[in-house]
C-alpha positions in Angstrom: -7.5 -21.4 -17.1 -4.6 -18.4 -17.4 -4.4 -17.1 -20.8 -0.4 -17.8 -21.7 1.5 -14.8 -22.8 5.6 -13.8 -23.3 6.8 -11.4 -20.6 6.3 -8.4 -23.6 2.8 -9.0 -24.1 1.9 -9.3 -20.3 3.9 -5.9 -19.9 1.8 -4.1 -23.0 -1.3 -5.5 -21.2 -0.3 -4.1 -18.0 0.6 -0.9 -19.3 -2.4 -0.4 -21.6 -4.3 -0.7 -18.2 -2.3 1.3 -16.2 -2.4 4.3 -19.0 -6.3 4.0 -18.5 -6.2 4.2 -14.9 -3.6 6.6 -14.2 -4.3 9.2 -11.7 -4.6 12.3 -13.4 -2.3 13.9 -11.6 0.9 12.3 -12.6 2.8 11.7 -15.9 5.5 10.7 -14.1 5.2 7.0 -13.1 5.5 4.1 -15.3 4.3 0.2 -15.0 7.0 -1.7 -13.4 8.7 -4.8 -16.0 7.0 -8.2 -15.1 9.5 -11.4 -14.4 8.7 -14.9 -14.4 8.9 -16.3 -10.7 8.7 -20.2 -9.6 4.9 -20.8 -8.9 4.6 -20.7 -5.1 1.7 -22.7 -5.0 -1.3 -23.6 -7.6 -3.6 -21.0 -7.4 -0.5 -18.3 -7.8 0.8 -16.8 -10.9 4.0 -17.4 -12.0 4.8 -13.8 -12.6 5.5 -10.6 -10.4 6.3 -6.8 -10.9 9.1 -4.7 -9.9 8.4 -2.4 -7.3 6.5 0.3 -7.8 8.2 3.8 -6.4 5.9 5.5 -4.0 3.7 8.1 -5.8 2.2 11.1 -3.8 -0.6 10.7 -6.8 -1.0 6.8 -5.3 -0.1 5.0 -8.8 2.0 2.7 -6.9 -1.5 1.6 -5.2 -2.9 1.5 -8.7 -0.1 -0.8 -10.3 -0.6 -3.0 -7.3 -4.5 -3.6 -7.8 -4.0 -4.0 -11.7 -1.3 -6.9 -10.9 -3.7 -8.3 -8.8 -6.5 -8.3 -11.0 -4.1 -10.0 -13.8 -2.5 -12.6 -11.5 -5.6 -14.8 -11.9 -6.2 -14.2 -15.5 -2.3 -14.6 -16.9 0.7 -16.9 -16.8 3.9 -16.0 -18.0 5.6 -18.4 -20.6 8.9 -19.7 -19.5 11.1 -18.1 -22.8 10.5 -16.4 -25.9 11.8 -18.0 -28.9 14.9 -16.2 -30.4 14.3 -14.7 -33.6 15.9 -16.9 -36.5 18.7 -15.4 -38.2 19.2 -15.3 -41.8 22.5 -17.4 -42.4 24.3 -16.7 -45.8 24.1 -19.3 -48.3 27.5 -20.8 -49.1 27.6 -19.7 -52.5 26.9 -15.9 -52.4 29.4 -13.3 -52.1 30.8 -12.3 -48.9 30.5 -8.3 -48.3 
């Protein structure tokens, strides 16, 4: 059973893992944002990450390995709920 997470939560997890495993010689690379996809089959994840740029320090390989280890563990929820917006009361003065 995969843990259901929002896109923001999944990115935070991926980014933290990349920070822990980043090759020492590189300070440039950033983990690409995850995005939701239609699940291609019953065993695949419903998300992917953007394509990382090629890095001489092999960060792109580390990112692919991280994503591959997270695919069986996490599913991205369809949409994050919009934050509630407080509406002014009808009897309150307008600012």
